[in-house]
All heavy atoms as an XYZ file, in Angstrom:
913
protein
N     -19.374    -19.170     -3.947
C     -18.642    -17.926     -4.012
C     -19.455    -16.936     -4.866
O     -19.920    -17.275     -5.944
C     -17.256    -18.167     -4.620
C     -16.384    -16.952     -4.630
S     -14.713    -17.137     -5.318
C     -14.098    -18.623     -4.620
N     -19.584    -15.698     -4.366
C     -20.351    -14.692     -5.091
C     -19.564    -14.185     -6.301
O     -18.348    -14.362     -6.399
C     -20.703    -13.522     -4.167
O     -19.541    -12.761     -3.889
N     -20.272    -13.525     -7.192
C     -19.637    -12.983     -8.395
C     -18.611    -11.907     -8.018
O     -17.565    -11.787     -8.650
C     -20.698    -12.446     -9.395
C     -20.080    -12.113    -10.747
C     -21.411    -11.249     -8.848
C     -19.929    -13.270    -11.653
N     -18.903    -11.149     -6.955
C     -17.958    -10.124     -6.493
C     -16.670    -10.761     -5.984
O     -15.573    -10.267     -6.253
C     -18.580     -9.246     -5.395
C     -19.640     -8.293     -5.879
C     -21.030     -8.916     -5.906
O     -21.179    -10.096     -5.508
O     -21.966     -8.232     -6.367
N     -16.791    -11.858     -5.235
C     -15.614    -12.558     -4.722
C     -14.786    -13.129     -5.868
O     -13.559    -13.058     -5.855
C     -16.023    -13.677     -3.764
C     -16.597    -13.188     -2.460
C     -17.151    -14.325     -1.616
O     -17.056    -15.500     -2.033
O     -17.701    -14.033     -0.547
N     -15.465    -13.692     -6.858
C     -14.769    -14.248     -8.024
C     -14.025    -13.138     -8.767
O     -12.858    -13.299     -9.137
C     -15.766    -14.945     -8.962
O     -16.482    -15.940     -8.228
C     -15.049    -15.591    -10.127
N     -14.700    -12.002     -8.963
C     -14.074    -10.872     -9.649
C     -12.876    -10.361     -8.851
O     -11.807    -10.095     -9.420
C     -15.089     -9.751     -9.860
N     -13.032    -10.237     -7.549
C     -11.939     -9.768     -6.702
C     -10.746    -10.709     -6.779
O      -9.597    -10.264     -6.863
C     -12.416     -9.611     -5.254
C     -11.450     -8.971     -4.282
C     -11.114     -7.547     -4.707
C     -12.018     -8.985     -2.880
N     -10.994    -12.006     -6.795
C      -9.904    -12.983     -6.906
C      -9.195    -12.871     -8.257
O      -7.968    -12.975     -8.326
C     -10.420    -14.403     -6.685
C     -10.750    -14.669     -5.235
O     -10.209    -14.040     -4.337
N     -11.653    -15.601     -4.996
N      -9.950    -12.658     -9.323
C      -9.339    -12.493    -10.645
C      -8.466    -11.237    -10.685
O      -7.361    -11.252    -11.233
C     -10.407    -12.418    -11.731
C     -11.109    -13.727    -12.076
C     -12.313    -13.465    -12.980
C     -10.138    -14.691    -12.740
N      -8.965    -10.159    -10.100
C      -8.191     -8.912    -10.061
C      -6.943     -9.097     -9.206
O      -5.849     -8.670     -9.575
C      -9.060     -7.748     -9.544
C     -10.229     -7.493    -10.495
C      -8.218     -6.489     -9.352
C     -11.315     -6.588     -9.931
N      -7.098     -9.760     -8.073
C      -5.970    -10.002     -7.163
C      -4.904    -10.878     -7.823
O      -3.708    -10.646     -7.654
C      -6.467    -10.673     -5.887
C      -5.383    -10.871     -4.840
C      -5.906    -11.522     -3.565
N      -6.766    -10.595     -2.845
C      -8.033    -10.816     -2.534
N      -8.617    -11.951     -2.894
N      -8.730     -9.934     -1.866
N      -5.325    -11.862     -8.604
C      -4.381    -12.788     -9.238
C      -3.610    -12.147    -10.380
O      -2.565    -12.648    -10.783
C      -5.114    -14.031     -9.743
C      -5.634    -14.894     -8.602
O      -5.164    -14.728     -7.460
O      -6.523    -15.732     -8.862
N      -4.128    -11.064    -10.920
C      -3.468    -10.369    -12.017
C      -2.479     -9.363    -11.440
O      -2.879     -8.388    -10.809
C      -4.506     -9.662    -12.881
O      -3.870     -8.984    -13.921
N      -1.198     -9.607    -11.660
C      -0.132     -8.804    -11.044
C      -0.233     -7.326    -11.402
O      -0.093     -6.461    -10.544
C       1.225     -9.366    -11.465
C       2.408     -8.666    -10.853
C       3.705     -9.317    -11.236
C       4.100     -8.868    -12.621
N       5.449     -9.262    -13.007
N      -0.481     -7.022    -12.665
C      -0.511     -5.633    -13.124
C      -1.925     -5.082    -13.241
O      -2.122     -4.017    -13.819
C       0.188     -5.522    -14.485
C       1.657     -5.903    -14.389
O       2.293     -5.555    -13.375
O       2.156     -6.552    -15.326
N      -2.902     -5.793    -12.734
C      -4.286     -5.367    -12.853
C      -4.943     -6.035    -14.052
O      -4.303     -6.761    -14.820
N      -6.216     -5.794    -14.196
C      -6.972     -6.409    -15.288
C      -7.891     -5.352    -15.892
O      -8.432     -4.516    -15.175
C      -7.767     -7.637    -14.778
C      -8.373     -8.422    -15.918
C      -8.811     -7.245    -13.769
C      -8.927     -9.765    -15.490
N      -8.031     -5.375    -17.206
C      -8.927     -4.443    -17.866
C     -10.371     -4.868    -17.614
O     -10.693     -6.056    -17.637
C      -8.655     -4.385    -19.371
C      -7.338     -3.764    -19.716
C      -6.316     -4.519    -20.258
C      -7.122     -2.405    -19.493
C      -5.099     -3.931    -20.582
C      -5.912     -1.812    -19.812
C      -4.897     -2.581    -20.353
N     -11.228     -3.876    -17.385
C     -12.622     -4.176    -17.095
C     -13.289     -4.896    -18.273
O     -14.088     -5.805    -18.056
C     -13.373     -2.887    -16.758
C     -14.796     -3.122    -16.301
C     -15.428     -1.889    -15.702
O     -14.738     -1.045    -15.153
N     -16.745     -1.792    -15.806
N     -12.900     -4.542    -19.508
C     -13.515     -5.204    -20.658
C     -13.048     -6.666    -20.791
O     -13.676     -7.446    -21.491
C     -13.281     -4.431    -21.952
C     -11.820     -4.323    -22.347
O     -10.926     -4.670    -21.577
N     -11.583     -3.818    -23.539
N     -11.967     -7.034    -20.132
C     -11.550     -8.444    -20.096
C     -12.224     -9.172    -18.941
O     -12.525    -10.362    -19.033
C     -10.029     -8.540    -19.943
C      -9.255     -8.044    -21.141
C      -7.747     -8.043    -20.911
O      -7.297     -8.436    -19.811
O      -7.023     -7.640    -21.827
N     -12.446     -8.437    -17.848
C     -13.038     -9.049    -16.662
C     -14.427     -9.607    -16.955
O     -14.729    -10.742    -16.579
C     -13.095     -8.028    -15.515
C     -13.680     -8.536    -14.201
C     -12.809     -9.653    -13.618
C     -13.829     -7.404    -13.201
N     -15.267     -8.838    -17.643
C     -16.622     -9.342    -17.863
C     -16.634    -10.545    -18.791
O     -17.483    -11.419    -18.669
C     -17.581     -8.244    -18.293
C     -17.355     -7.510    -19.566
C     -16.659     -6.352    -19.717
C     -17.872     -7.831    -20.852
N     -16.697     -5.940    -21.023
C     -17.447     -6.829    -21.747
C     -18.653     -8.864    -21.353
C     -17.759     -6.823    -23.093
C     -18.977     -8.867    -22.694
C     -18.534     -7.858    -23.548
N     -15.650    -10.626    -19.680
C     -15.553    -11.809    -20.538
C     -15.099    -13.028    -19.733
O     -15.603    -14.136    -19.934
C     -14.592    -11.548    -21.691
C     -15.098    -10.490    -22.657
C     -14.056    -10.106    -23.670
C     -14.541     -8.936    -24.517
N     -13.488     -8.378    -25.349
N     -14.156    -12.802    -18.806
C     -13.672    -13.905    -17.968
C     -14.774    -14.409    -17.029
O     -14.848    -15.604    -16.735
C     -12.450    -13.464    -17.165
C     -11.246    -13.149    -18.030
S      -9.916    -12.370    -17.095
C      -9.189    -13.810    -16.343
N     -15.604    -13.474    -16.558
C     -16.689    -13.849    -15.652
C     -17.909    -14.388    -16.409
O     -18.849    -14.890    -15.794
C     -17.125    -12.635    -14.820
C     -16.110    -12.108    -13.817
C     -16.589    -10.791    -13.225
C     -15.860    -13.129    -12.721
N     -17.874    -14.258    -17.752
C     -18.973    -14.687    -18.608
C     -20.281    -13.994    -18.225
O     -21.332    -14.628    -18.062
C     -19.122    -16.213    -18.585
C     -17.898    -16.919    -19.123
C     -18.001    -18.438    -19.070
O     -18.956    -18.974    -18.456
O     -17.121    -19.074    -19.658
N     -20.182    -12.666    -18.070
C     -21.346    -11.837    -17.800
C     -21.313    -10.671    -18.786
O     -20.298    -10.445    -19.459
C     -21.371    -11.317    -16.343
C     -20.095    -10.506    -16.032
C     -21.542    -12.457    -15.366
C     -20.077     -9.870    -14.649
N     -22.415     -9.923    -18.879
C     -22.413     -8.779    -19.788
C     -21.738     -7.581    -19.117
O     -21.504     -7.564    -17.909
C     -23.820     -8.448    -20.285
C     -24.781     -8.045    -19.171
O     -24.344     -7.408    -18.194
O     -25.980     -8.353    -19.291
N     -21.428     -6.584    -19.933
C     -20.674     -5.429    -19.434
C     -21.465     -4.640    -18.390
O     -20.880     -4.086    -17.461
C     -20.270     -4.515    -20.588
O     -21.403     -4.020    -21.253
N     -22.778     -4.597    -18.527
C     -23.611     -3.879    -17.557
C     -23.529     -4.535    -16.178
O     -23.361     -3.859    -15.168
C     -25.051     -3.832    -18.053
C     -25.942     -2.964    -17.196
C     -27.319     -2.852    -17.784
N     -27.236     -1.975    -18.949
C     -28.190     -1.842    -19.846
N     -29.289     -2.549    -19.732
N     -28.054     -1.024    -20.850
N     -23.619     -5.850    -16.138
C     -23.520     -6.581    -14.864
C     -22.112     -6.394    -14.277
O     -21.943     -6.211    -13.071
C     -23.815     -8.062    -15.093
C     -23.523     -8.961    -13.928
C     -24.741     -9.256    -13.139
C     -24.381    -10.274    -12.060
N     -25.364    -10.360    -11.057
N     -21.100     -6.405    -15.133
C     -19.722     -6.214    -14.682
C     -19.552     -4.824    -14.063
O     -18.878     -4.680    -13.040
C     -18.741     -6.417    -15.828
S     -17.016     -6.360    -15.308
N     -20.171     -3.821    -14.646
C     -20.099     -2.470    -14.099
C     -20.682     -2.419    -12.691
O     -20.142     -1.742    -11.809
C     -20.845     -1.481    -14.999
O     -20.188     -1.348    -16.220
N     -21.762     -3.149    -12.472
C     -22.357     -3.193    -11.124
C     -21.439     -3.907    -10.140
O     -21.295     -3.490     -8.990
C     -23.734     -3.857    -11.181
C     -24.792     -2.980    -11.818
C     -26.187     -3.527    -11.601
N     -26.432     -4.765    -12.334
C     -26.939     -4.842    -13.544
N     -27.281     -3.744    -14.181
N     -27.132     -5.994    -14.126
N     -20.798     -4.974    -10.592
C     -19.855     -5.708     -9.738
C     -18.674     -4.806     -9.368
O     -18.276     -4.713     -8.208
C     -19.359     -7.000    -10.435
C     -18.198     -7.624     -9.699
C     -20.510     -7.998    -10.577
N     -18.130     -4.112    -10.370
C     -16.992     -3.217    -10.144
C     -17.394     -2.080     -9.204
O     -16.647     -1.718     -8.293
C     -16.439     -2.687    -11.484
C     -15.468     -1.544    -11.268
C     -15.779     -3.822    -12.257
N     -18.597     -1.535     -9.400
C     -19.079     -0.461     -8.519
C     -19.158     -0.932     -7.073
O     -18.804     -0.202     -6.153
C     -20.454      0.028     -8.970
O     -20.349      0.706    -10.184
N     -19.613     -2.150     -6.882
C     -19.701     -2.713     -5.520
C     -18.313     -2.836     -4.907
O     -18.101     -2.474     -3.743
C     -20.388     -4.081     -5.583
C     -20.381     -4.866     -4.294
C     -21.598     -4.598     -3.474
C     -21.739     -5.542     -2.302
N     -21.017     -5.165     -1.131
N     -17.347     -3.334     -5.688
C     -15.977     -3.482     -5.178
C     -15.351     -2.113     -4.888
O     -14.603     -1.966     -3.921
C     -15.131     -4.267     -6.177
C     -15.542     -5.725     -6.400
C     -14.698     -6.354     -7.502
C     -15.430     -6.531     -5.118
N     -15.664     -1.124     -5.719
C     -15.172      0.236     -5.475
C     -15.806      0.818     -4.216
O     -15.124      1.440     -3.395
C     -15.462      1.140     -6.674
C     -14.603      0.927     -7.905
C     -15.194      1.655     -9.105
C     -13.178      1.385     -7.650
N     -17.113      0.622     -4.057
C     -17.809      1.121     -2.867
C     -17.277      0.484     -1.593
O     -17.226      1.131     -0.544
C     -19.316      0.868     -2.966
C     -19.992      1.731     -4.022
O     -19.381      2.731     -4.456
O     -21.128      1.390     -4.418
N     -16.887     -0.786     -1.681
C     -16.324     -1.493     -0.529
C     -14.850     -1.165     -0.312
O     -14.220     -1.701      0.597
C     -16.491     -3.007     -0.690
C     -17.945     -3.436     -0.599
O     -18.784     -2.631     -0.132
O     -18.252     -4.581     -1.001
N     -14.295     -0.299     -1.190
C     -12.908      0.175     -1.099
C     -11.897     -0.975     -1.209
O     -10.876     -0.987     -0.534
C     -12.703      0.957      0.205
C     -11.589      1.971      0.102
O     -11.317      2.445     -1.017
O     -10.977      2.279      1.138
N     -12.213     -1.952     -2.075
C     -11.338     -3.112     -2.261
C     -10.435     -2.993     -3.481
O      -9.410     -3.652     -3.565
C     -12.185     -4.389     -2.375
C     -13.027     -4.720     -1.146
C     -13.968     -5.877     -1.452
C     -12.128     -5.051      0.036
N     -10.852     -2.164     -4.458
C     -10.086     -2.012     -5.688
C      -9.957     -0.533     -6.039
O     -10.661      0.317     -5.471
C     -10.734     -2.768     -6.871
C     -12.121     -2.190     -7.207
C     -10.804     -4.257     -6.598
C     -12.716     -2.723     -8.497
N      -9.059     -0.244     -6.964
C      -8.944      1.088     -7.568
C      -9.132      0.927     -9.064
O      -8.884     -0.132     -9.631
C      -7.590      1.764     -7.256
C      -7.478      2.093     -5.778
C      -6.421      0.909     -7.690
N      -9.582      2.009     -9.710
C      -9.888      1.964    -11.134
C      -9.221      3.150    -11.809
O      -9.350      4.281    -11.364
C     -11.401      2.007    -11.307
C     -11.875      1.931    -12.711
C     -13.362      1.779    -12.781
N     -14.022      3.015    -12.411
C     -15.321      3.235    -12.552
N     -16.104      2.274    -12.999
N     -15.847      4.377    -12.211
N      -8.486      2.871    -12.894
C      -7.802      3.911    -13.653
C      -8.277      3.852    -15.096
O      -8.465      2.760    -15.645
C      -6.287      3.669    -13.644
C      -5.665      3.567    -12.276
C      -4.230      3.040    -12.326
O      -3.721      2.730    -13.419
O      -3.638      2.925    -11.249
N      -8.437      5.015    -15.726
C      -8.796      5.020    -17.145
C      -7.649      4.427    -17.950
O      -6.484      4.655    -17.641
C      -9.091      6.435    -17.622
C     -10.389      6.972    -17.099
C     -10.749      8.312    -17.728
O      -9.978      8.897    -18.464
N     -11.953      8.784    -17.422
N      -7.995      3.653    -18.972
C      -6.976      2.991    -19.784
C      -7.524      2.738    -21.189
O      -8.709      2.946    -21.453
C      -6.564      1.675    -19.132
N      -6.640      2.292    -22.067
C      -7.020      1.904    -23.426
C      -6.530      0.478    -23.654
O      -5.378      0.157    -23.374
C      -6.407      2.861    -24.475
C      -6.715      2.386    -25.884
C      -6.895      4.287    -24.256
N      -7.414     -0.373    -24.138
C      -7.069     -1.759    -24.430
C      -7.551     -2.083    -25.839
O      -8.753     -1.972    -26.125
C      -7.733     -2.691    -23.413
O      -7.587     -4.033    -23.786
N      -6.612     -2.446    -26.709
C      -6.940     -2.750    -28.107
C      -7.706     -1.610    -28.770
O      -8.667     -1.837    -29.506
C      -7.734     -4.054    -28.207
C      -6.941     -5.243    -27.725
O      -5.730     -5.295    -27.877
N      -7.633     -6.198    -27.121
N      -7.312     -0.374    -28.477
C      -7.933      0.786    -29.093
C      -9.246      1.218    -28.475
O      -9.827      2.209    -28.895
N      -9.730      0.492    -27.490
C     -11.001      0.836    -26.844
C     -10.736      1.405    -25.450
O      -9.872      0.912    -24.723
C     -11.881     -0.404    -26.728
N     -11.492      2.447    -25.109
C     -11.356      2.993    -23.756
C     -11.997      2.040    -22.760
O     -13.080      1.510    -22.995
C     -12.012      4.366    -23.662
C     -11.240      5.413    -24.427
C     -11.734      6.793    -24.175
N     -13.197      6.870    -24.278
C     -13.887      7.984    -24.204
N     -13.272      9.115    -24.020
N     -15.193      7.979    -24.311
N     -11.314      1.841    -21.667
C     -11.797      0.949    -20.622
C     -11.170      1.394    -19.308
O     -10.629      2.489    -19.216
C     -11.471     -0.531    -20.954
O     -12.077     -1.373    -19.969
C      -9.981     -0.784    -21.008
N     -11.239      0.558    -18.319
C     -10.618      0.838    -17.028
C      -9.678     -0.292    -16.658
O      -9.957     -1.463    -16.935
C     -11.675      0.979    -15.922
C     -12.543      2.197    -16.081
C     -13.818      2.102    -16.615
C     -12.084      3.449    -15.685
C     -14.616      3.223    -16.759
C     -12.873      4.578    -15.823
C     -14.138      4.455    -16.357
O     -14.916      5.566    -16.498
N      -8.585      0.072    -16.016
C      -7.667     -0.910    -15.458
C      -8.016     -1.043    -13.992
O      -8.028     -0.051    -13.251
C      -6.215     -0.461    -15.636
C      -5.155     -1.426    -15.135
C      -5.205     -2.753    -15.907
C      -3.767     -0.808    -15.264
N      -8.317     -2.253    -13.562
C      -8.725     -2.521    -12.186
C      -7.568     -3.166    -11.438
O      -6.956     -4.107    -11.934
C      -9.934     -3.453    -12.178
C     -11.112     -3.032    -13.056
C     -12.162     -4.128    -13.094
C     -11.700     -1.729    -12.560
N      -7.296     -2.649    -10.242
C      -6.223     -3.194     -9.413
C      -6.711     -3.314     -7.979
O      -7.582     -2.555     -7.547
C      -4.998     -2.269     -9.428
C      -4.354     -2.111    -10.784
C      -3.163     -1.174    -10.686
C      -2.518     -0.971    -12.039
N      -1.367     -0.066    -11.961
N      -6.101     -4.239     -7.270
C      -6.388     -4.389     -5.848
C      -5.867     -3.156     -5.129
O      -4.782     -2.674     -5.421
C      -5.712     -5.670     -5.287
C      -6.413     -6.907     -5.825
C      -5.687     -5.684     -3.777
C      -7.818     -7.098     -5.315
N      -6.632     -2.665     -4.183
C      -6.190     -1.510     -3.411
C      -5.108     -1.948     -2.441
O      -5.272     -2.917     -1.702
C      -7.359     -0.894     -2.649
C      -6.973      0.355     -1.931
C      -8.155      1.145     -1.532
C      -7.669      2.446     -0.939
N      -8.765      3.293     -0.567
N      -3.992     -1.244     -2.498
C      -2.863     -1.548     -1.617
C      -3.214     -1.141     -0.189
O      -3.709     -0.043      0.039
C      -1.617     -0.778     -2.060
C      -1.129     -1.143     -3.428
C      -0.365     -2.437     -3.446
O       0.289     -2.759     -2.430
O      -0.415     -3.131     -4.473
N      -2.967     -2.034      0.727
C      -3.166     -1.691      2.131
C      -2.009     -0.807      2.585
O      -0.864     -1.062      2.239
C      -3.197     -2.952      2.990
C      -4.416     -3.794      2.774
C      -4.438     -4.981      3.712
O      -3.860     -4.896      4.813
O      -5.036     -5.988      3.335
N      -2.372      0.227      3.338
C      -1.311      1.075      3.871
C      -0.601      0.314      4.975
O      -1.223     -0.208      5.885
C      -1.891      2.375      4.426
C      -2.265      3.353      3.345
C      -2.574      4.723      3.904
O      -1.954      5.125      4.911
O      -3.436      5.376      3.330
N       0.698      0.267      4.832
C       1.507     -0.420      5.826
C       2.095      0.623      6.759
O       2.487      1.703      6.309
C       2.613     -1.217      5.148
C       2.070     -2.291      4.244
C       3.164     -3.005      3.514
C       2.557     -4.020      2.561
N       3.506     -4.553      1.636
N       2.146      0.308      8.037
C       2.718      1.294      8.954
C       4.169      1.595      8.597
O       4.913      0.699      8.197
C       2.612      0.639     10.326
C       2.254     -0.782     10.097
C       1.755     -0.909      8.696
N       4.528      2.840      8.704
C       5.880      3.270      8.374
C       6.596      3.688      9.653
O       6.137      4.579     10.365
C       5.835      4.433      7.387
S       7.467      5.028      6.941
N       7.696      3.028      9.924
C       8.458      3.312     11.129
C       9.789      3.983     10.816
O      10.664      4.046     11.652
C       8.704      2.014     11.913
C       7.442      1.335     12.347
C       7.004      0.185     11.711
C       6.678      1.852     13.368
C       5.832     -0.438     12.102
C       5.504      1.243     13.767
C       5.086      0.095     13.138
N       9.926      4.498      9.584
C      11.187      5.097      9.162
C      11.645      6.220     10.092
O      12.835      6.379     10.333
C      11.091      5.624      7.736
C      10.973      4.507      6.722
O      11.192      3.334      7.093
O      10.649      4.805      5.564
N      10.707      7.008     10.579
C      11.084      8.125     11.444
C      11.545      7.667     12.819
O      12.150      8.440     13.558
C       9.925      9.115     11.579
C       9.519      9.811     10.287
C       8.300     10.698     10.523
C      10.668     10.635      9.725
N      11.275      6.430     13.164
C      11.722      5.891     14.453
C      13.058      5.177     14.338
O      13.594      4.712     15.332
C      10.673      4.931     15.023
C       9.330      5.558     15.389
C       8.337      4.477     15.776
C       9.484      6.564     16.509
N      13.574      5.080     13.112
C      14.831      4.373     12.897
C      15.981      5.342     12.696
O      15.854      6.361     12.043
C      14.731      3.463     11.679
C      13.816      2.261     11.818
C      13.683      1.555     10.480
C      14.353      1.308     12.861
N      17.092      4.968     13.266
C      18.348      5.669     13.032
C      19.342      4.586     12.654
O      19.883      3.891     13.513
C      18.797      6.399     14.297
O      20.098      6.899     14.132
N      19.548      4.419     11.341
C      20.352      3.278     10.890
C      19.585      2.017     11.220
O      18.450      1.834     10.792
N      20.167      1.176     12.040
C      19.469     -0.035     12.467
C      18.991      0.069     13.911
O      18.551     -0.902     14.502
C      20.359     -1.268     12.282
C      21.651     -1.188     13.083
O      21.947     -0.112     13.631
O      22.364     -2.205     13.150
N      19.083      1.273     14.483
C      18.637      1.496     15.862
C      17.207      2.020     15.871
O      16.885      2.983     15.178
C      19.535      2.521     16.574
C      20.922      2.051     16.881
S      21.907      3.355     17.674
C      21.075      3.533     19.226
N      16.354      1.388     16.671
C      14.979      1.837     16.847
C      14.948      2.850     17.986
O      15.689      2.731     18.953
C      14.078      0.635     17.173
C      12.623      0.906     16.999
C      12.083      1.007     15.738
C      11.791      1.050     18.091
C      10.724      1.243     15.560
C      10.447      1.289     17.929
C       9.907      1.389     16.659
N      14.096      3.846     17.880
C      14.025      4.896     18.893
C      13.827      4.301     20.281
O      12.893      3.537     20.511
C      12.870      5.850     18.588
O      12.681      6.731     19.662
N      14.687      4.674     21.222
C      14.558      4.142     22.572
C      13.339      4.704     23.298
O      12.907      4.137     24.307
C      15.851      4.571     23.257
C      16.274      5.793     22.524
C      15.823      5.575     21.100
N      12.780      5.787     22.806
C      11.638      6.404     23.483
C      10.319      5.693     23.167
O       9.366      5.825     23.928
C      11.533      7.872     23.093
S      12.959      8.840     23.615
N      10.275      4.981     22.049
C       9.041      4.276     21.686
C       8.834      3.133     22.672
O       9.591      2.176     22.715
C       9.130      3.747     20.260
N       7.828      3.268     23.480
C       7.527      2.234     24.462
C       8.390      2.303     25.716
O       8.389      1.382     26.527
N       9.122      3.390     25.888
C      10.007      3.524     27.051
C       9.184      3.648     28.332
O       8.199      4.369     28.376
C      10.897      4.757     26.883
S      12.020      5.025     28.275
N       9.622      2.957     29.344
C       8.944      3.016     30.638
C       9.832      3.638     31.714
O       9.458      3.701     32.866
C       8.512      1.620     31.068
C       7.464      1.060     30.140
C       6.986     -0.265     30.611
N       6.016     -0.758     29.637
C       5.222     -1.766     29.856
N       5.292     -2.410     30.987
N       4.375     -2.150     28.945
N      11.012      4.085     31.296
C      11.911      4.734     32.247
C      11.372      6.118     32.576
O      10.831      6.806     31.718
C      13.327      4.867     31.675
C      13.967      3.514     31.399
O      13.519      2.518     32.005
O      14.889      3.468     30.572
N      11.532      6.513     33.813
C      11.102      7.851     34.233
C      12.306      8.779     34.164
O      12.748      9.324     35.168
C      10.512      7.802     35.630
N      12.834      8.954     32.971
C      14.036      9.767     32.819
C      13.699     11.090     32.151
O      12.611     11.273     31.609
C      15.089      9.034     32.012
S      14.592      8.706     30.309
N      14.638     11.977     32.173
C      14.528     13.246     31.456
C      15.230     13.071     30.116
O      16.356     12.564     30.079
C      15.191     14.368     32.248
C      14.528     14.670     33.576
C      13.102     15.167     33.388
O      12.852     15.976     32.501
N      12.188     14.671     34.206
N      14.607     13.469     29.016
C      15.239     13.300     27.706
C      16.628     13.929     27.628
O      17.498     13.405     26.943
C      14.267     14.004     26.749
C      12.960     13.984     27.443
C      13.266     14.041     28.906
N      16.817     15.024     28.343
C      18.105     15.714     28.298
C      19.243     14.869     28.871
O      20.404     15.079     28.541
C      18.041     17.042     29.069
C      17.082     18.051     28.487
C      15.636     17.842     28.959
O      15.381     17.053     29.902
O      14.740     18.451     28.357
N      18.916     13.916     29.749
C      19.958     13.126     30.391
C      19.850     11.628     30.112
O      20.482     10.823     30.792
C      19.939     13.378     31.908
O      18.677     13.006     32.444
N      19.082     11.247     29.102
C      18.890      9.826     28.776
C      20.041      9.356     27.879
O      20.213      9.859     26.764
C      17.555      9.616     28.092
S      17.269      7.906     27.579
N      20.795      8.396     28.356
C      21.937      7.878     27.583
C      21.486      7.155     26.319
O      22.121      7.260     25.269
C      22.777      6.947     28.455
C      23.501      7.662     29.570
C      24.315      6.714     30.438
O      24.631      5.594     29.966
O      24.618      7.091     31.567
N      20.389      6.415     26.416
C      19.885      5.688     25.247
C      19.469      6.662     24.144
O      19.776      6.465     22.968
C      18.683      4.819     25.634
C      19.004      3.698     26.605
C      17.724      2.996     27.015
C      17.958      2.012     28.134
N      16.700      1.440     28.632
N      18.764      7.722     24.536
C      18.325      8.716     23.564
C      19.515      9.464     22.975
O      19.561      9.723     21.777
C      17.332      9.698     24.200
C      16.764     10.777     23.285
C      16.043     10.139     22.092
C      15.837     11.694     24.055
N      20.487      9.770     23.803
C      21.686     10.461     23.327
C      22.413      9.620     22.283
O      22.834     10.133     21.238
C      22.629     10.792     24.503
O      21.912     11.606     25.443
C      23.874     11.506     24.043
N      22.530      8.318     22.516
C      23.193      7.422     21.563
C      22.397      7.347     20.260
O      22.972      7.347     19.167
C      23.360      6.033     22.170
N      21.079      7.317     20.365
C      20.221      7.240     19.182
C      20.359      8.509     18.344
O      20.492      8.448     17.125
C      18.776      7.011     19.612
C      17.827      6.790     18.480
C      17.672      5.660     17.749
C      16.903      7.743     17.948
N      16.704      5.836     16.798
C      16.209      7.116     16.896
C      16.581      9.056     18.264
C      15.218      7.755     16.163
C      15.594      9.692     17.527
C      14.934      9.042     16.487
N      20.343      9.677     19.010
C      20.478     10.950     18.298
C      21.862     11.057     17.662
O      22.012     11.529     16.536
C      20.189     12.144     19.237
C      20.559     13.462     18.584
C      18.727     12.137     19.668
N      22.890     10.594     18.369
C      24.242     10.606     17.807
C      24.303      9.732     16.559
O      24.964     10.083     15.576
C      25.257     10.138     18.843
N      23.611      8.612     16.584
C      23.565      7.724     15.419
C      22.845      8.414     14.250
O      23.229      8.229     13.106
C      22.883      6.403     15.787
C      23.143      5.324     14.767
O      24.241      5.201     14.248
N      22.115      4.547     14.479
N      21.812      9.201     14.555
C      21.142      9.981     13.513
C      22.135     10.910     12.831
O      22.198     10.996     11.614
C      20.030     10.842     14.117
C      18.655     10.250     14.305
C      17.745     11.257     15.000
C      18.042      9.810     13.011
N      22.897     11.600     13.644
C      23.886     12.544     13.134
C      24.941     11.822     12.302
O      25.338     12.292     11.237
C      24.523     13.312     14.289
C      25.309     14.505     13.806
O      24.986     15.094     12.791
N      26.328     14.866     14.559
N      25.405     10.668     12.769
C      26.396      9.887     12.024
C      25.846      9.452     10.666
O      26.544      9.496      9.656
C      26.835      8.656     12.816
C      27.647      9.021     14.052
O      28.126     10.177     14.142
O      27.791      8.144     14.935
N      24.569      9.037     10.640
C      23.939      8.607      9.379
C      23.824      9.764      8.393
O      24.049      9.596      7.204
C      22.558      8.008      9.641
C      22.630      6.642     10.272
O      23.630      5.946     10.169
N      21.559      6.258     10.950
N      23.459     10.940      8.883
C      23.350     12.110      8.004
C      24.706     12.482      7.424
O      24.822     12.791      6.245
C      22.761     13.292      8.769
C      21.284     13.157      9.028
C      20.716     14.315      9.828
O      21.439     15.303     10.071
O      19.555     14.226     10.211
N      25.736     12.436      8.245
C      27.085     12.753      7.757
C      27.558     11.740      6.727
O      28.195     12.095      5.747
C      28.081     12.825      8.918
C      27.848     14.043      9.787
O      27.264     15.032      9.365
N      28.279     13.966     11.046
N      27.255     10.477      6.940
C      27.649      9.430      6.001
C      26.928      9.621      4.668
O      27.516      9.401      3.594
C      27.349      8.051      6.583
N      25.647     10.008      4.696
C      24.885     10.210      3.459
C      25.414     11.412      2.680
O      25.430     11.409      1.459
C      23.393     10.395      3.788
C      22.726      9.113      4.222
C      21.267      9.327      4.621
O      20.755     10.451      4.470
O      20.657      8.360      5.102
N      25.860     12.453      3.386
C      26.394     13.646      2.728
C      27.700     13.326      1.994
O      27.994     13.904      0.954
C      26.606     14.761      3.732
C      25.320     15.369      4.231
C      25.540     16.411      5.330
O      26.713     16.757      5.613
O      24.546     16.879      5.881
N      28.473     12.396      2.529
C      29.771     12.053      1.912
C      29.584     11.227      0.659
O      30.460     11.197     -0.188
C      30.642     11.297      2.924
C      31.117     12.158      4.057
C      31.938     11.359      5.043
C      32.349     12.224      6.227
N      33.092     11.443      7.223
N      28.477     10.537      0.528
C      28.241      9.656     -0.631
C      28.006     10.404     -1.900
O      27.697     11.396     -2.158
C      27.054      8.730     -0.370
S      27.385      7.522      0.900
């Protein structure tokens, strides 16, 4: 396993991230070598780095980069998924019963949220 893989695993295993000045000690390398490892992980877009202070010393907090997850919120109306997504019917939206029910559910959800 390469030093970059080991560093990435250490960062991944740390729930709240890991300070860069702790990482090089855990990897048993000097700070200069650690900076090169971190730069490689940043260039590969695997981690993010934030300025931080640890024990009074300025350092960086390293975290795994969160993968963007697809968001389907706009296709949901309550627990109903948009009938148009993947629809193969040759219908007109103005006369589609499935779409009408979905839009009505949107309206019902908005009214329910306003009452809360």
